[in-house]
Structures are given as C-alpha cells and as structure tokens.
Kinemage of the C-alpha trace (Angstrom):
@kinemage 1
@onewidth
@group {chain A} dominant
@subgroup {mainchain}
@vectorlist {calphas} color= white
{ca met a 1} P 35.515 -16.243 -3.067
{ca glu a 2} L 38.361 -16.831 -5.505
{ca asn a 3} L 37.988 -19.328 -8.340
{ca thr a 4} L 34.253 -19.707 -7.860
{ca phe a 5} L 31.428 -19.037 -10.302
{ca pro a 6} L 28.484 -17.458 -8.474
{ca phe a 7} L 25.078 -17.572 -10.160
{ca gly a 8} L 22.912 -16.080 -7.448
{ca gln a 9} L 20.052 -15.268 -9.845
{ca val a 10} L 19.926 -18.837 -11.164
{ca ala a 11} L 18.120 -21.853 -9.747
{ca leu a 12} L 19.512 -25.228 -10.781
{ca leu a 13} L 16.498 -27.463 -11.481
{ca ile a 14} L 17.179 -31.198 -11.817
{ca thr a 15} L 14.504 -33.772 -12.611
{ca his a 16} L 15.193 -37.224 -11.185
{ca tyr a 17} L 13.750 -40.724 -11.433
{ca asn a 18} L 15.472 -43.866 -10.098
{ca arg a 19} L 19.008 -42.661 -10.884
{ca ser a 20} L 20.449 -41.388 -7.613
{ca leu a 21} L 24.010 -42.350 -8.601
{ca ser a 22} L 23.697 -40.177 -11.691
{ca leu a 23} L 22.245 -37.359 -9.612
{ca glu a 24} L 25.147 -37.563 -7.167
{ca arg a 25} L 27.626 -37.452 -10.073
{ca leu a 26} L 25.935 -34.356 -11.511
{ca leu a 27} L 25.817 -32.489 -8.201
{ca gln a 28} L 29.406 -33.402 -7.362
{ca thr a 29} L 30.591 -32.251 -10.796
{ca phe a 30} L 28.907 -28.874 -10.378
{ca lys a 31} L 30.528 -28.583 -6.947
{ca asn a 32} L 33.969 -29.625 -8.235
{ca gln a 33} L 33.737 -27.003 -10.978
{ca arg a 34} L 32.830 -24.397 -8.323
{ca phe a 35} L 29.360 -23.437 -9.523
{ca ile a 36} L 27.436 -21.607 -6.805
{ca phe a 37} L 23.712 -21.393 -7.588
{ca gly a 38} L 21.124 -19.239 -5.869
{ca glu a 39} L 19.250 -22.458 -5.083
{ca ile a 40} L 19.139 -26.096 -6.159
{ca ile a 41} L 15.827 -27.897 -6.730
{ca val a 42} L 15.634 -31.666 -7.216
{ca ser a 43} L 12.223 -32.835 -8.424
{ca asp a 44} L 11.725 -36.566 -7.930
{ca asp a 45} L 9.109 -38.520 -9.862
{ca gly a 46} L 8.207 -41.182 -7.299
{ca ser a 47} L 11.472 -43.135 -7.327
{ca lys a 48} L 11.916 -46.546 -5.716
{ca pro a 49} L 12.482 -46.585 -1.913
{ca glu a 50} L 16.231 -47.183 -2.183
{ca his a 51} L 16.628 -44.091 -4.376
{ca gln a 52} L 14.380 -42.034 -2.120
{ca leu a 53} L 16.608 -42.949 0.819
{ca arg a 54} L 19.686 -41.907 -1.128
{ca leu a 55} L 17.995 -38.623 -2.076
{ca lys a 56} L 17.614 -37.778 1.614
{ca gln a 57} L 21.304 -38.460 2.156
{ca leu a 58} L 22.303 -36.361 -0.837
{ca gln a 59} L 20.057 -33.548 0.353
{ca gln a 60} L 22.123 -33.298 3.520
{ca gln a 61} L 25.351 -33.317 1.512
{ca phe a 62} L 24.429 -30.830 -1.215
{ca asp a 63} L 21.740 -28.715 0.491
{ca phe a 64} L 19.012 -28.827 -2.149
{ca lys a 65} L 15.245 -28.446 -1.968
{ca leu a 66} L 13.618 -31.814 -2.638
{ca val a 67} L 10.196 -31.838 -4.321
{ca glu a 68} L 8.541 -35.252 -4.081
{ca thr a 69} L 5.446 -37.131 -5.210
{ca pro a 70} L 4.115 -40.420 -3.787
{ca gln a 71} L 3.820 -42.024 -7.236
{ca asn a 72} L 5.303 -41.706 -10.685
{ca lys a 73} L 3.419 -39.102 -12.721
{ca gly a 74} L 5.712 -38.648 -15.722
{ca leu a 75} L 8.120 -36.035 -17.017
{ca gly a 76} L 5.573 -33.251 -17.474
{ca asn a 77} L 4.447 -33.330 -13.860
{ca asn a 78} L 8.029 -33.659 -12.643
{ca ile a 79} L 9.141 -30.498 -14.454
{ca asn a 80} L 6.001 -28.573 -13.503
{ca lys a 81} L 6.295 -29.173 -9.768
{ca gly a 82} L 10.033 -28.543 -9.855
{ca gln a 83} L 9.589 -25.233 -11.665
{ca asp a 84} L 6.851 -24.260 -9.205
{ca ala a 85} L 9.404 -24.512 -6.397
{ca val a 86} L 11.886 -22.111 -8.035
{ca thr a 87} L 12.224 -18.649 -6.460
{ca lys a 88} L 15.049 -17.205 -8.592
{ca pro a 89} L 14.488 -15.241 -11.837
{ca tyr a 90} L 16.402 -17.725 -14.018
{ca thr a 91} L 16.370 -21.524 -14.161
{ca leu a 92} L 19.125 -23.806 -15.427
{ca tyr a 93} L 17.297 -27.034 -16.265
{ca val a 94} L 19.377 -30.218 -16.378
{ca gln a 95} L 18.218 -33.831 -16.271
{ca glu a 96} L 20.148 -36.069 -13.905
{ca asp a 97} L 22.043 -38.028 -16.577
{ca phe a 98} L 24.058 -34.996 -17.776
{ca val a 99} L 27.295 -33.525 -16.448
{ca pro a 100} L 28.836 -30.116 -17.266
{ca val a 101} L 32.176 -30.044 -19.071
{ca pro a 102} L 34.946 -27.841 -17.605
{ca gly a 103} L 34.599 -24.351 -19.077
{ca cys a 104} L 30.813 -24.511 -19.136
{ca gln a 105} L 30.741 -21.798 -16.463
{ca val a 106} L 31.900 -19.101 -18.884
{ca his a 107} L 29.176 -19.911 -21.406
{ca leu a 108} L 26.464 -20.010 -18.770
{ca lys a 109} L 27.651 -16.581 -17.619
{ca asn a 110} L 27.556 -15.306 -21.206
{ca ala a 111} L 24.053 -16.698 -21.778
{ca leu a 112} L 22.806 -15.129 -18.568
{ca gln a 113} L 24.234 -11.749 -19.545
{ca met a 114} L 22.709 -11.895 -23.023
{ca met a 115} L 19.302 -12.735 -21.573
{ca glu a 116} L 19.675 -9.873 -19.120
{ca asp a 117} L 20.518 -7.521 -21.991
{ca asn a 118} L 17.779 -8.754 -24.328
{ca his a 119} L 14.458 -9.320 -22.592
{ca lys a 120} L 12.971 -10.843 -25.751
{ca leu a 121} L 15.096 -13.967 -25.229
{ca asp a 122} L 13.294 -16.764 -23.371
{ca ile a 123} L 15.832 -19.580 -23.507
{ca ala a 124} L 19.482 -20.403 -24.198
{ca arg a 125} L 20.158 -24.005 -25.246
{ca phe a 126} L 23.478 -25.672 -24.397
{ca tyr a 127} L 23.113 -29.234 -25.712
{ca ala a 128} L 21.409 -31.068 -28.551
{ca tyr a 129} L 21.611 -34.225 -30.643
{ca phe a 130} L 21.562 -32.105 -33.807
{ca ala a 131} L 21.930 -28.441 -34.722
{ca tyr a 132} L 18.770 -26.418 -35.036
{ca pro a 133} L 18.369 -26.120 -38.841
{ca tyr a 134} L 17.935 -22.332 -39.109
{ca leu a 135} L 20.393 -20.207 -37.159
{ca lys a 136} L 21.454 -16.559 -37.285
{ca pro a 137} L 24.815 -15.643 -35.680
{ca tyr a 138} L 24.325 -13.784 -32.414
{ca gln a 139} L 27.169 -13.320 -29.902
{ca lys a 140} L 29.874 -15.232 -27.997
{ca gly a 141} L 29.458 -18.549 -29.789
{ca phe a 142} L 25.651 -18.494 -29.746
{ca ser a 143} L 23.211 -18.165 -32.628
{ca glu a 144} L 19.588 -17.101 -32.610
{ca met a 145} L 17.133 -19.801 -33.672
{ca val a 146} L 14.883 -18.634 -36.497
{ca phe a 147} L 11.527 -20.276 -37.137
{ca ser a 148} L 9.712 -19.810 -40.437
{ca arg a 149} L 6.491 -21.422 -41.577
{ca trp a 150} L 7.847 -21.517 -45.123
{ca thr a 151} L 10.957 -23.657 -44.593
{ca ile a 152} L 10.692 -27.401 -45.266
{ca asn a 153} L 12.850 -29.066 -42.588
{ca his a 154} L 10.598 -30.683 -39.969
{ca leu a 155} L 13.345 -30.270 -37.341
{ca lys a 156} L 12.431 -26.585 -37.181
{ca phe a 157} L 9.587 -27.559 -34.832
{ca tyr a 158} L 12.126 -28.688 -32.214
{ca tyr a 159} L 12.847 -25.102 -31.252
{ca tyr a 160} L 12.533 -26.063 -27.587
{ca ser a 161} L 14.274 -29.080 -26.051
{ca asp a 162} L 14.400 -30.692 -22.597
{ca his a 163} L 18.176 -30.929 -22.894
{ca pro a 164} L 20.246 -28.560 -20.678
{ca his a 165} L 19.175 -24.956 -21.080
{ca leu a 166} L 18.838 -21.650 -19.264
{ca arg a 167} L 15.399 -20.059 -19.198
{ca arg a 168} L 13.436 -17.379 -17.432
{ca ser a 169} L 11.609 -18.733 -14.411
{ca thr a 170} L 8.375 -17.212 -15.768
{ca phe a 171} L 8.549 -19.870 -18.508
{ca leu a 172} L 5.343 -21.657 -17.486
{ca glu a 173} L 3.423 -18.391 -17.316
{ca lys a 174} L 4.284 -17.530 -20.912
{ca phe a 175} L 4.215 -20.962 -22.565
{ca gly a 176} L 1.854 -22.920 -20.350
{ca arg a 177} L 2.468 -25.929 -18.164
{ca tyr a 178} L 3.981 -29.115 -19.510
{ca pro a 179} L 1.322 -31.639 -20.547
{ca glu a 180} L 1.017 -34.480 -18.052
{ca gly a 181} L 0.136 -38.136 -18.352
{ca ile a 182} L 1.850 -38.717 -21.719
{ca lys a 183} L 5.250 -40.053 -22.816
{ca gly a 184} L 8.315 -37.887 -22.289
{ca asp a 185} L 9.146 -37.325 -25.962
{ca leu a 186} L 5.573 -36.203 -26.669
{ca thr a 187} L 5.687 -33.923 -23.618
{ca glu a 188} L 8.802 -32.283 -25.069
{ca tyr a 189} L 7.274 -31.963 -28.547
{ca arg a 190} L 4.064 -30.340 -27.307
{ca met a 191} L 6.053 -27.810 -25.298
{ca ala a 192} L 8.085 -27.054 -28.423
{ca ile a 193} L 4.870 -26.349 -30.344
{ca ser a 194} L 3.583 -24.130 -27.520
{ca phe a 195} L 6.912 -22.312 -27.458
{ca ile a 196} L 6.620 -21.453 -31.151
{ca lys a 197} L 2.894 -20.652 -30.931
{ca asn a 198} L 3.554 -18.160 -28.139
{ca lys a 199} L 6.389 -16.507 -30.088
{ca gly a 200} L 9.275 -17.740 -27.968
{ca lys a 201} L 12.783 -16.570 -28.813
{ca gly a 202} L 15.939 -18.480 -28.067
{ca leu a 203} L 19.673 -18.901 -28.470
{ca phe a 204} L 21.512 -22.070 -29.467
{ca tyr a 205} L 25.161 -22.726 -28.594
{ca asn a 206} L 26.989 -23.477 -31.835
{ca gln a 207} L 29.346 -26.103 -30.376
{ca phe a 208} L 26.393 -27.872 -28.824
{ca thr a 209} L 28.162 -31.094 -27.786
{ca thr a 210} L 30.979 -29.406 -25.879
{ca leu a 211} L 29.313 -27.956 -22.763
{ca phe a 212} L 27.491 -30.997 -21.346
{ca glu a 213} L 27.926 -34.748 -21.656
{ca gln a 214} L 25.097 -37.237 -21.424
{ca cys a 215} L 26.245 -40.211 -19.352
{ca asn a 216} L 24.042 -43.303 -19.126
{ca ser a 217} L 25.742 -46.174 -17.325
{ca ser a 218} L 24.704 -49.834 -17.458
{ca ala a 219} L 23.796 -49.546 -13.768
{ca glu a 220} L 21.460 -46.601 -14.440
{ca pro a 221} L 20.450 -46.647 -18.123
{ca ser a 222} L 18.285 -44.011 -19.740
{ca thr a 223} L 14.588 -44.172 -18.915
{ca met a 224} L 13.758 -42.779 -22.377
{ca gln a 225} L 13.456 -45.422 -25.122
{ca arg a 226} L 13.451 -44.293 -28.755
{ca ser a 227} L 12.977 -46.282 -31.932
{ca asn a 228} L 16.053 -46.804 -34.146
{ca trp a 229} L 14.244 -47.845 -37.332
{ca arg a 230} L 14.951 -44.411 -38.830
{ca gln a 231} L 18.670 -45.232 -38.921
{ca ser a 232} L 18.249 -48.216 -41.247
{ca gln a 233} L 19.777 -48.056 -44.756
{ca asn a 234} L 17.383 -50.645 -46.169
{ca leu a 235} L 15.778 -49.274 -49.377
{ca leu a 236} L 12.273 -49.940 -48.129
{ca met a 237} L 13.056 -48.245 -44.837
{ca leu a 238} L 14.560 -45.266 -46.686
{ca ala a 239} L 11.332 -44.882 -48.658
{ca val a 240} L 9.278 -45.187 -45.499
{ca arg a 241} L 11.527 -42.633 -43.798
{ca ala a 242} L 11.096 -40.146 -46.693
{ca ala a 243} L 7.314 -40.415 -46.393
{ca tyr a 244} L 7.569 -40.150 -42.625
{ca leu a 245} L 9.547 -36.899 -42.827
{ca lys a 246} L 6.892 -35.352 -45.068
{ca tyr a 247} L 4.260 -36.475 -42.596
{ca lys a 248} L 6.237 -34.911 -39.710
{ca leu a 249} L 6.439 -31.591 -41.532
{ca leu a 250} L 2.697 -31.531 -42.262
{ca lys a 251} L 1.854 -32.683 -38.743
{ca gly a 252} L 4.011 -29.944 -37.226
{ca his a 253} L 2.172 -27.258 -39.182
{ca leu a 254} L -1.210 -28.758 -38.260
{ca asp a 255} L -0.293 -29.004 -34.572
{ca leu a 256} L 0.896 -25.406 -34.618
{ca leu a 257} L -2.343 -24.285 -36.243
{ca leu a 258} L -4.571 -26.154 -33.786
{ca thr a 259} L -2.658 -25.364 -30.585
{ca lys a 260} L -4.249 -22.659 -28.482
{ca asn a 261} L -2.187 -19.747 -27.155
C-alpha cells in the first residue's frame, strides 16, 4: 500500500493501567501515521471495570491481542506477560501515555535495519528525560551507549529505560524477567543493572525528545510518582544532593557486583 509504513517483523507492545483514553490516543496516532505492525499486544494490569470495558471496545476497533490479569500486579508483571505474548522477532515497547511524533516511522525503520545488520545490538532507545552520559556516534542520528566501570557519572547505570524503545523479542531470555512486586522505578533500575551485567549493547537517538511525546492529562495523570526534592536550590538540599549522587554511584557499582548473571 502507498504511504504506509509496514513493520511486519515488529510487535507493538503497550502496557496499560487505568488510562484507556490515553491508550486510544496512542493507537489512533499510530494508525493516523500509517504504522502497520506485525501484531499489537496490550497488556493490562488489572484496570478498573470501566477501563476494562473500554479495552474490549478498543480491541474490536484496533484488532490487538489483550493480555489480562484479575488484579493489579505491578509494572514488572505487566511487561513480562505482555512480552510472553509476542510472536514477532522485534518488540517496540511503548507505555500508554506516549504518542509518536510525525516522522518517527523513518527512525524506527533505521533502528530496525541497524539491529538487523548488527546482531550485537539488543536495544534502540527513542526517548529519555536526559541524554545517556557516554555516547559514541553510530549512524543515522543514533549513538552507541558506552558503559565503563571507571567513569564517575551515576547516570551511566541507566543504560536501559522503560521509555519507548525497540528491542529483540528474546530480551527476557538474555537479561532475565522483570522483577515483580516492587515499585515501577525500582523495576526499571534492576533491569538496567541486569542489562549491563549481561553485557547488553544499545543505541540512543541523539534528538531524544523529538520522536515521542509523553502526554499526561488531568483526566488520566501519570501513575508514576517521583520525588522533586532533588530540584531544590536550597544550600542544604544541594549538599544533601551531592552526597546522594556519590551514594548512587557507589550503590550502582555494588548492585552490579552483587547481581547474578
């Protein structure tokens, strides 16, 4: 078909919890931008009845595979069971509060081709709150993330992120399953440590705020709550923050040392 962007080898995996309006917006945006995925998986984490009803309606409209659970089990379980349902060799993982920006199709195509060409690559990241601190230019607007035990920026441990990314669908086999029964940010951090421990390799899109937008409305706010004390300019808080960053660096190295392959 003309003016379409077929990704037959790619499964779109979306995790969802109590934000069916956001999910509808995401699916409609992909459709409007003429993405055609090999399959679409929506993994729901025990949403409220009104959202479950809407999920059934959306399933008829967008033809996705719905993976459910009778009760909320947290982000780790939601990603695990969603990934288990994937049958395609690549997975584009997107949480329901993101939307792709027009032109994203080209960069997804480029990332897919680079991962096809280089089988050492496990992931291609499209969005972040901050740039990964150590990058080596790669191709087509992407850089390779470089982890070193000897660098002193604690952000190096966030090599993996739950933000939109393309990955091989064998991800869980290589890096283990996401830890379950803990908070979402800790789930993400532990997977990042496992990713490094198991010698994961990944690409990072240099213009990392231009391919996806994170949209949290007042009707469906984010379910992730993070502390903002680290943004304070109070002198005491700055001193506390400096000590905290040193602690984070040491903790990252200790976690990496103690984590099993």
